[in-house]
C-alpha positions in Angstrom: 40.7 53.5 -67.9 41.9 50.3 -68.2 39.9 47.7 -69.9 40.3 44.0 -69.1 38.7 42.0 -71.6 36.7 38.5 -71.0 35.5 35.7 -73.0 32.5 34.1 -72.4 33.7 31.9 -69.0 31.8 28.8 -68.4 30.6 27.7 -65.1 29.1 24.5 -63.4 29.4 22.4 -60.1 32.0 20.3 -60.3 34.5 20.9 -57.3 38.0 21.2 -58.5 41.0 20.2 -57.0 43.5 23.4 -57.2 46.7 21.1 -58.3 47.1 23.5 -61.6 50.5 25.6 -61.6 51.9 28.5 -63.8 55.7 28.7 -64.2 58.0 31.8 -65.4 61.5 31.1 -66.6 64.1 32.0 -64.8 68.0 31.6 -64.4 67.6 30.2 -60.5 64.8 27.7 -61.5 61.3 28.1 -62.4 59.2 29.2 -59.4 55.2 27.8 -59.7 52.7 29.8 -58.9 49.1 27.8 -57.6 45.7 28.0 -59.7 43.4 28.5 -57.2 39.5 27.9 -57.4 37.7 30.9 -58.2 34.2 28.6 -58.6 33.2 25.6 -60.1 34.7 25.6 -63.6 37.4 28.3 -63.1 41.1 28.7 -61.8 43.3 31.6 -61.3 46.8 32.0 -61.6 48.5 34.8 -59.7 52.1 35.8 -61.2 54.1 38.6 -59.0 55.6 41.2 -61.7 58.8 43.1 -61.6 60.4 45.5 -63.9 61.3 44.5 -67.7 60.0 41.0 -67.8 59.5 39.2 -71.0 59.1 35.8 -69.6 57.5 32.9 -71.3 54.6 32.2 -68.7 52.7 28.5 -68.3 50.0 27.3 -66.7 49.0 23.2 -66.2 45.1 22.5 -65.8 43.8 20.7 -63.2 42.4 18.4 -65.3 42.4 17.1 -68.8 39.0 18.7 -70.0 39.5 21.7 -72.6 40.2 24.9 -71.1 40.3 28.5 -72.3 42.1 31.8 -70.7 38.9 34.3 -70.1 40.2 36.8 -67.7 43.6 39.0 -67.8 43.2 41.3 -64.7 45.5 42.3 -61.5 47.2 45.1 -60.8 49.6 46.0 -63.7 50.5 47.0 -66.0 51.4 43.9 -68.0 51.0 42.6 -71.5 50.4 38.9 -72.0 50.1 37.5 -75.7 46.3 36.5 -76.1 44.0 33.8 -78.2 45.1 33.2 -81.5 48.6 34.8 -81.2 51.5 32.4 -82.6 53.5 33.1 -79.2 50.2 31.5 -77.2 49.8 27.6 -77.3 47.5 25.2 -75.9 48.8 21.8 -75.8 52.2 23.1 -77.9 49.9 24.3 -80.8 50.6 27.9 -81.7 47.5 30.2 -81.9 45.2 27.5 -80.5 42.5 28.6 -78.3 42.0 26.0 -75.7 43.3 22.7 -74.4 44.8 21.6 -70.7 48.6 23.0 -70.8 49.0 26.8 -72.0 51.8 29.5 -72.2 51.9 32.6 -73.5 54.5 35.7 -73.5 54.5 38.1 -70.6 56.0 41.7 -70.3 56.4 44.4 -68.2 58.1 48.1 -68.7 60.5 49.6 -66.4 59.4 50.9 -63.2 56.7 48.3 -62.7 54.9 49.3 -59.5 55.4 47.4 -56.0 53.0 44.8 -55.6 51.7 44.7 -59.0 50.6 41.2 -60.0 48.9 39.5 -63.5 45.6 37.8 -62.0 44.8 35.2 -64.9 41.7 33.4 -64.9 40.7 30.0 -66.9 37.8 28.4 -67.7 36.2 25.0 -68.9 35.1 25.5 -72.5 32.0 23.2 -71.7 30.3 23.2 -68.1 30.4 20.2 -65.8 27.3 17.9 -65.6 25.1 19.5 -62.9 23.5 17.2 -60.1 22.2 19.9 -57.7 19.2 21.6 -59.3 18.2 23.4 -62.4 20.0 26.8 -61.2 22.9 27.6 -63.5 25.8 30.2 -63.4 25.9 33.4 -65.0 28.2 32.3 -68.3 30.5 35.9 -68.6 31.3 38.8 -66.8 33.6 41.7 -67.6 34.1 44.8 -66.1 35.6 48.1 -66.9 37.6 50.2 -64.1 39.7 52.7 -63.5 43.8 51.5 -62.9 44.1 54.7 -60.1 41.8 57.1 -58.4 42.5 60.1 -56.5 41.1 60.5 -53.1 37.5 62.4 -53.2 37.1 61.7 -56.6 34.3 59.4 -57.8 35.3 56.1 -59.2 33.6 54.4 -62.1 32.9 51.0 -62.9 31.3 49.4 -65.6 30.2 45.7 -66.3 28.7 43.3 -68.7 27.1 40.3 -67.9 25.4 37.2 -69.7 22.7 36.3 -69.7 21.6 39.9 -68.1 20.7 40.0 -64.6 17.6 41.5 -62.9 17.9 44.4 -61.9 19.7 44.8 -58.0 21.2 41.6 -58.8 24.7 42.9 -60.2 26.5 44.0 -56.9 30.0 45.5 -56.7 31.9 43.7 -53.5 35.3 45.3 -52.3 37.5 42.7 -49.9 37.9 43.7 -46.4 40.2 41.8 -44.4 39.2 38.3 -44.6 35.7 38.9 -45.9 33.9 40.9 -49.0 31.7 43.8 -48.3 29.4 45.2 -50.6 30.0 48.6 -52.1 26.6 49.0 -53.8 24.5 47.7 -56.7 24.8 48.5 -60.4 22.6 50.4 -62.2 21.7 48.9 -66.0 21.4 50.7 -69.2 19.2 49.4 -71.6 20.7 51.6 -74.5 24.6 50.2 -73.7 23.4 47.2 -72.5 25.9 47.4 -69.7 25.6 48.1 -65.9 27.3 50.8 -64.1 28.3 51.7 -60.3 29.9 55.0 -59.7 31.1 55.9 -55.9 33.3 58.4 -54.1 37.0 57.1 -53.6 37.8 57.7 -49.8 40.9 55.3 -49.4 43.7 56.9 -48.4 47.4 57.6 -50.6 49.1 54.5 -50.9 46.0 51.9 -51.0 45.2 49.7 -53.3 41.4 48.0 -52.8 40.6 44.6 -54.1 37.0 44.3 -55.8 34.7 41.5 -57.7 31.8 41.7 -59.6 28.9 39.7 -58.0 26.0 38.2 -60.0 23.4 37.2 -57.2 21.3 34.3 -57.9 17.8 34.7 -60.0 15.4 32.7 -61.2 17.0 29.5 -63.0 20.4 31.8 -62.5 22.7 30.8 -59.3 25.5 33.3 -57.3 28.4 33.7 -59.5 31.3 35.9 -58.7 34.2 37.3 -61.2 37.4 37.4 -61.0 39.1 39.4 -58.6 40.8 43.4 -60.0 42.4 46.1 -58.0 41.9 49.9 -57.8 44.9 52.0 -56.4 44.9 55.8 -54.9 46.4 58.5 -57.0 49.0 59.7 -55.4 
């Protein structure tokens, strides 16, 4: 079971322009990757992974407001230095936790699976001023999910969402072509304070499926998506 930690993400209704970029140092020049908007106060950098990487990666945020890295996800495995690590910098300061220009060290082992990606989501430290009404997005979402699942086995995905949505308002969705389709609603445990969904894995060998959380609108809360994550069929 691979767990991707998420710090509290903050969302609001500012429209971002996807001008942020990340770069991976390389002898043939520095390839760049767009920071694509996920929702109002977040953007996501996707970095293709290859074997034996030990690279400094960096991202310039779409605006000068303070940002932080709140989701490390994707299809790995990979390692990346996290908040507070001296090899992780914001605005050139080792170990800083926020800023507008971020760098870290990304590593992979030998034999990285084809198609692997690091998907890194960044969020504003402070939400933008809203003008569309009192409803606010959920402030944080994170999930625990299996890296691979055998055909016919049960896949179990757990999540923690803040604030806690009403029952039935946390849904797992899967990307199907250009659309997102519902897999089902999560069940909530008051004892563990976690949401869980279990479903039979019916996808064929070599399949890799993309999922994300959707916390649907509730009184005082607007619909909020989590970051994308991927689960593959166990060969």
